[in-house]
Every structure is written in structure tokens, then in C-alpha cells.
PyMOL CGO cylinders between C-alpha atoms (Angstrom):
from pymol import cmd
from pymol.cgo import CYLINDER

trace = [
    CYLINDER, 0.00, 0.00, 0.00, 1.06, 3.51, -0.69, 0.3, 1, 1, 1, 1, 1, 1,
    CYLINDER, 1.06, 3.51, -0.69, -0.61, 6.74, 0.25, 0.3, 1, 1, 1, 1, 1, 1,
    CYLINDER, -0.61, 6.74, 0.25, -0.06, 10.48, 0.07, 0.3, 1, 1, 1, 1, 1, 1,
    CYLINDER, -0.06, 10.48, 0.07, -2.12, 13.47, 1.05, 0.3, 1, 1, 1, 1, 1, 1,
    CYLINDER, -2.12, 13.47, 1.05, -1.91, 17.21, 0.42, 0.3, 1, 1, 1, 1, 1, 1,
    CYLINDER, -1.91, 17.21, 0.42, -3.89, 19.60, 2.61, 0.3, 1, 1, 1, 1, 1, 1,
    CYLINDER, -3.89, 19.60, 2.61, -4.54, 23.25, 1.94, 0.3, 1, 1, 1, 1, 1, 1,
    CYLINDER, -4.54, 23.25, 1.94, -7.03, 25.16, 4.07, 0.3, 1, 1, 1, 1, 1, 1,
    CYLINDER, -7.03, 25.16, 4.07, -10.24, 23.17, 4.31, 0.3, 1, 1, 1, 1, 1, 1,
    CYLINDER, -10.24, 23.17, 4.31, -9.47, 20.96, 1.31, 0.3, 1, 1, 1, 1, 1, 1,
    CYLINDER, -9.47, 20.96, 1.31, -7.27, 17.96, 0.67, 0.3, 1, 1, 1, 1, 1, 1,
    CYLINDER, -7.27, 17.96, 0.67, -6.20, 15.62, -2.10, 0.3, 1, 1, 1, 1, 1, 1,
    CYLINDER, -6.20, 15.62, -2.10, -5.78, 11.95, -1.23, 0.3, 1, 1, 1, 1, 1, 1,
    CYLINDER, -5.78, 11.95, -1.23, -3.84, 9.57, -3.45, 0.3, 1, 1, 1, 1, 1, 1,
    CYLINDER, -3.84, 9.57, -3.45, -3.22, 5.97, -2.60, 0.3, 1, 1, 1, 1, 1, 1,
    CYLINDER, -3.22, 5.97, -2.60, -3.03, 2.37, -3.64, 0.3, 1, 1, 1, 1, 1, 1,
    CYLINDER, -3.03, 2.37, -3.64, -4.13, -0.83, -1.95, 0.3, 1, 1, 1, 1, 1, 1,
    CYLINDER, -4.13, -0.83, -1.95, -3.01, -4.24, -3.16, 0.3, 1, 1, 1, 1, 1, 1,
    CYLINDER, -3.01, -4.24, -3.16, -5.89, -6.69, -3.34, 0.3, 1, 1, 1, 1, 1, 1,
    CYLINDER, -5.89, -6.69, -3.34, -3.48, -9.54, -3.96, 0.3, 1, 1, 1, 1, 1, 1,
    CYLINDER, -3.48, -9.54, -3.96, -0.24, -10.24, -5.78, 0.3, 1, 1, 1, 1, 1, 1,
    CYLINDER, -0.24, -10.24, -5.78, 0.98, -12.64, -8.43, 0.3, 1, 1, 1, 1, 1, 1,
    CYLINDER, 0.98, -12.64, -8.43, 4.19, -13.82, -6.75, 0.3, 1, 1, 1, 1, 1, 1,
    CYLINDER, 4.19, -13.82, -6.75, 5.79, -15.26, -9.90, 0.3, 1, 1, 1, 1, 1, 1,
    CYLINDER, 5.79, -15.26, -9.90, 5.12, -12.10, -11.89, 0.3, 1, 1, 1, 1, 1, 1,
    CYLINDER, 5.12, -12.10, -11.89, 6.45, -9.91, -9.07, 0.3, 1, 1, 1, 1, 1, 1,
    CYLINDER, 6.45, -9.91, -9.07, 9.68, -11.90, -8.94, 0.3, 1, 1, 1, 1, 1, 1,
    CYLINDER, 9.68, -11.90, -8.94, 10.01, -11.55, -12.73, 0.3, 1, 1, 1, 1, 1, 1,
    CYLINDER, 10.01, -11.55, -12.73, 9.52, -7.78, -12.52, 0.3, 1, 1, 1, 1, 1, 1,
    CYLINDER, 9.52, -7.78, -12.52, 12.10, -7.40, -9.74, 0.3, 1, 1, 1, 1, 1, 1,
    CYLINDER, 12.10, -7.40, -9.74, 14.73, -10.06, -10.51, 0.3, 1, 1, 1, 1, 1, 1,
    CYLINDER, 14.73, -10.06, -10.51, 17.52, -8.41, -8.51, 0.3, 1, 1, 1, 1, 1, 1,
    CYLINDER, 17.52, -8.41, -8.51, 15.45, -8.05, -5.33, 0.3, 1, 1, 1, 1, 1, 1,
    CYLINDER, 15.45, -8.05, -5.33, 16.09, -11.00, -3.03, 0.3, 1, 1, 1, 1, 1, 1,
    CYLINDER, 16.09, -11.00, -3.03, 12.55, -11.07, -1.64, 0.3, 1, 1, 1, 1, 1, 1,
    CYLINDER, 12.55, -11.07, -1.64, 10.21, -8.58, -3.32, 0.3, 1, 1, 1, 1, 1, 1,
    CYLINDER, 10.21, -8.58, -3.32, 7.37, -9.76, -1.07, 0.3, 1, 1, 1, 1, 1, 1,
    CYLINDER, 7.37, -9.76, -1.07, 9.22, -8.98, 2.17, 0.3, 1, 1, 1, 1, 1, 1,
    CYLINDER, 9.22, -8.98, 2.17, 7.84, -5.45, 2.51, 0.3, 1, 1, 1, 1, 1, 1,
    CYLINDER, 7.84, -5.45, 2.51, 4.45, -6.01, 0.86, 0.3, 1, 1, 1, 1, 1, 1,
    CYLINDER, 4.45, -6.01, 0.86, 1.12, -6.74, 2.36, 0.3, 1, 1, 1, 1, 1, 1,
    CYLINDER, 1.12, -6.74, 2.36, -2.19, -7.26, 0.61, 0.3, 1, 1, 1, 1, 1, 1,
    CYLINDER, -2.19, -7.26, 0.61, -5.83, -7.37, 1.54, 0.3, 1, 1, 1, 1, 1, 1,
    CYLINDER, -5.83, -7.37, 1.54, -5.75, -11.03, 0.54, 0.3, 1, 1, 1, 1, 1, 1,
    CYLINDER, -5.75, -11.03, 0.54, -3.19, -11.74, 3.26, 0.3, 1, 1, 1, 1, 1, 1,
    CYLINDER, -3.19, -11.74, 3.26, -4.99, -9.59, 5.86, 0.3, 1, 1, 1, 1, 1, 1,
    CYLINDER, -4.99, -9.59, 5.86, -8.47, -11.01, 5.14, 0.3, 1, 1, 1, 1, 1, 1,
    CYLINDER, -8.47, -11.01, 5.14, -7.57, -14.57, 4.19, 0.3, 1, 1, 1, 1, 1, 1,
    CYLINDER, -7.57, -14.57, 4.19, -9.22, -14.17, 0.75, 0.3, 1, 1, 1, 1, 1, 1,
    CYLINDER, -9.22, -14.17, 0.75, -8.86, -11.82, -2.21, 0.3, 1, 1, 1, 1, 1, 1,
    CYLINDER, -8.86, -11.82, -2.21, -11.73, -9.32, -2.08, 0.3, 1, 1, 1, 1, 1, 1,
    CYLINDER, -11.73, -9.32, -2.08, -13.47, -8.05, -5.20, 0.3, 1, 1, 1, 1, 1, 1,
    CYLINDER, -13.47, -8.05, -5.20, -12.42, -4.62, -6.45, 0.3, 1, 1, 1, 1, 1, 1,
    CYLINDER, -12.42, -4.62, -6.45, -15.97, -3.21, -6.28, 0.3, 1, 1, 1, 1, 1, 1,
    CYLINDER, -15.97, -3.21, -6.28, -16.36, -4.34, -2.66, 0.3, 1, 1, 1, 1, 1, 1,
    CYLINDER, -16.36, -4.34, -2.66, -13.10, -2.64, -1.66, 0.3, 1, 1, 1, 1, 1, 1,
    CYLINDER, -13.10, -2.64, -1.66, -14.00, 0.56, -3.53, 0.3, 1, 1, 1, 1, 1, 1,
    CYLINDER, -14.00, 0.56, -3.53, -17.40, 0.70, -1.82, 0.3, 1, 1, 1, 1, 1, 1,
    CYLINDER, -17.40, 0.70, -1.82, -15.86, 0.08, 1.63, 0.3, 1, 1, 1, 1, 1, 1,
    CYLINDER, -15.86, 0.08, 1.63, -13.20, 2.76, 1.10, 0.3, 1, 1, 1, 1, 1, 1,
    CYLINDER, -13.20, 2.76, 1.10, -15.80, 5.28, -0.09, 0.3, 1, 1, 1, 1, 1, 1,
    CYLINDER, -15.80, 5.28, -0.09, -18.09, 4.56, 2.88, 0.3, 1, 1, 1, 1, 1, 1,
    CYLINDER, -18.09, 4.56, 2.88, -15.23, 4.88, 5.36, 0.3, 1, 1, 1, 1, 1, 1,
    CYLINDER, -15.23, 4.88, 5.36, -14.03, 8.09, 3.73, 0.3, 1, 1, 1, 1, 1, 1,
    CYLINDER, -14.03, 8.09, 3.73, -17.53, 9.58, 3.91, 0.3, 1, 1, 1, 1, 1, 1,
    CYLINDER, -17.53, 9.58, 3.91, -17.93, 8.54, 7.53, 0.3, 1, 1, 1, 1, 1, 1,
    CYLINDER, -17.93, 8.54, 7.53, -14.51, 9.79, 8.62, 0.3, 1, 1, 1, 1, 1, 1,
    CYLINDER, -14.51, 9.79, 8.62, -14.78, 13.17, 6.90, 0.3, 1, 1, 1, 1, 1, 1,
    CYLINDER, -14.78, 13.17, 6.90, -18.52, 13.77, 7.30, 0.3, 1, 1, 1, 1, 1, 1,
    CYLINDER, -18.52, 13.77, 7.30, -19.19, 14.23, 3.62, 0.3, 1, 1, 1, 1, 1, 1,
    CYLINDER, -19.19, 14.23, 3.62, -21.00, 12.62, 0.73, 0.3, 1, 1, 1, 1, 1, 1,
    CYLINDER, -21.00, 12.62, 0.73, -19.04, 11.49, -2.32, 0.3, 1, 1, 1, 1, 1, 1,
    CYLINDER, -19.04, 11.49, -2.32, -20.80, 12.17, -5.61, 0.3, 1, 1, 1, 1, 1, 1,
    CYLINDER, -20.80, 12.17, -5.61, -19.88, 9.99, -8.58, 0.3, 1, 1, 1, 1, 1, 1,
    CYLINDER, -19.88, 9.99, -8.58, -21.35, 12.33, -11.20, 0.3, 1, 1, 1, 1, 1, 1,
    CYLINDER, -21.35, 12.33, -11.20, -18.03, 14.02, -11.98, 0.3, 1, 1, 1, 1, 1, 1,
    CYLINDER, -18.03, 14.02, -11.98, -17.03, 17.65, -12.26, 0.3, 1, 1, 1, 1, 1, 1,
    CYLINDER, -17.03, 17.65, -12.26, -19.49, 20.52, -12.45, 0.3, 1, 1, 1, 1, 1, 1,
    CYLINDER, -19.49, 20.52, -12.45, -19.34, 22.86, -15.47, 0.3, 1, 1, 1, 1, 1, 1,
    CYLINDER, -19.34, 22.86, -15.47, -17.51, 25.46, -13.34, 0.3, 1, 1, 1, 1, 1, 1,
    CYLINDER, -17.51, 25.46, -13.34, -15.00, 22.87, -12.12, 0.3, 1, 1, 1, 1, 1, 1,
    CYLINDER, -15.00, 22.87, -12.12, -14.37, 21.63, -15.67, 0.3, 1, 1, 1, 1, 1, 1,
    CYLINDER, -14.37, 21.63, -15.67, -13.84, 25.22, -16.85, 0.3, 1, 1, 1, 1, 1, 1,
    CYLINDER, -13.84, 25.22, -16.85, -11.34, 25.78, -14.04, 0.3, 1, 1, 1, 1, 1, 1,
    CYLINDER, -11.34, 25.78, -14.04, -9.47, 22.62, -15.06, 0.3, 1, 1, 1, 1, 1, 1,
    CYLINDER, -9.47, 22.62, -15.06, -9.34, 23.77, -18.69, 0.3, 1, 1, 1, 1, 1, 1,
    CYLINDER, -9.34, 23.77, -18.69, -8.10, 27.23, -17.65, 0.3, 1, 1, 1, 1, 1, 1,
    CYLINDER, -8.10, 27.23, -17.65, -5.40, 25.82, -15.35, 0.3, 1, 1, 1, 1, 1, 1,
    CYLINDER, -5.40, 25.82, -15.35, -4.18, 23.39, -18.00, 0.3, 1, 1, 1, 1, 1, 1,
    CYLINDER, -4.18, 23.39, -18.00, -4.08, 26.10, -20.66, 0.3, 1, 1, 1, 1, 1, 1,
    CYLINDER, -4.08, 26.10, -20.66, -2.67, 28.97, -18.58, 0.3, 1, 1, 1, 1, 1, 1,
    CYLINDER, -2.67, 28.97, -18.58, -0.48, 27.21, -16.03, 0.3, 1, 1, 1, 1, 1, 1,
    CYLINDER, -0.48, 27.21, -16.03, 0.29, 23.53, -16.41, 0.3, 1, 1, 1, 1, 1, 1,
    CYLINDER, 0.29, 23.53, -16.41, 0.97, 23.56, -20.16, 0.3, 1, 1, 1, 1, 1, 1,
    CYLINDER, 0.97, 23.56, -20.16, 3.48, 26.42, -19.84, 0.3, 1, 1, 1, 1, 1, 1,
    CYLINDER, 3.48, 26.42, -19.84, 7.20, 25.87, -20.30, 0.3, 1, 1, 1, 1, 1, 1,
    CYLINDER, 7.20, 25.87, -20.30, 7.81, 27.53, -16.92, 0.3, 1, 1, 1, 1, 1, 1,
    CYLINDER, 7.81, 27.53, -16.92, 5.66, 24.94, -15.15, 0.3, 1, 1, 1, 1, 1, 1,
    CYLINDER, 5.66, 24.94, -15.15, 6.96, 21.97, -17.15, 0.3, 1, 1, 1, 1, 1, 1,
    CYLINDER, 6.96, 21.97, -17.15, 10.64, 22.86, -17.03, 0.3, 1, 1, 1, 1, 1, 1,
    CYLINDER, 10.64, 22.86, -17.03, 10.78, 24.26, -13.49, 0.3, 1, 1, 1, 1, 1, 1,
    CYLINDER, 10.78, 24.26, -13.49, 13.27, 26.82, -12.27, 0.3, 1, 1, 1, 1, 1, 1,
    CYLINDER, 13.27, 26.82, -12.27, 16.34, 27.31, -14.43, 0.3, 1, 1, 1, 1, 1, 1,
]
cmd.load_cgo(trace, "trace")
């Protein structure tokens, strides 16, 4: 599992990953020079004793997130104003050479 969070004022962005399970042979193929690539990994399959379905995990995470933060997640996507803000930021900020190249 990996997770990161950025907080600014009353808002936050959460990014994370949760392993449902792992294909041990494939993992060893991907990391051939690592003596034991499973040594630092855990999965929900190990913790629960069975590999849960993706949709069940997504629903449980969403419900816990709503409960913890006292909010309601809405799957309908961005509002027109939010989409316009995204377009403006991409055009005016994130697509600029200054943003992409960083400080000289």
C-alpha cells in the first residue's frame, strides 16, 4: 500500500493504492535483482484470508471516507464550473514551459 495526502485550508487531495493480492511469480520476474520482493508487501488477501473483489473494496473505502470526513461522495463528476477551471489551469499554467521545465 502507498498513500499520500496534500492539505490546503479546508481541502485535501488523497492519493493511494491498496493491493488486493499479488501474483508472486510475476512480481519476482519484474524485480529479478530483489532478493525477496514480497518482504515489505502486504495485501488485503493476506490480511483477510481471501482476495476481495475490487468493487467491494472501492465501496468500503468510499463509505469509510464519507464517515470519517462527514461528507458525501458524488460519482457524477465535475461541475461545469470545475471543468472550466481545469481547462483554464491546464491552458494557462500547467501547459506552460515555466511549469513543465521548473526553475532554471
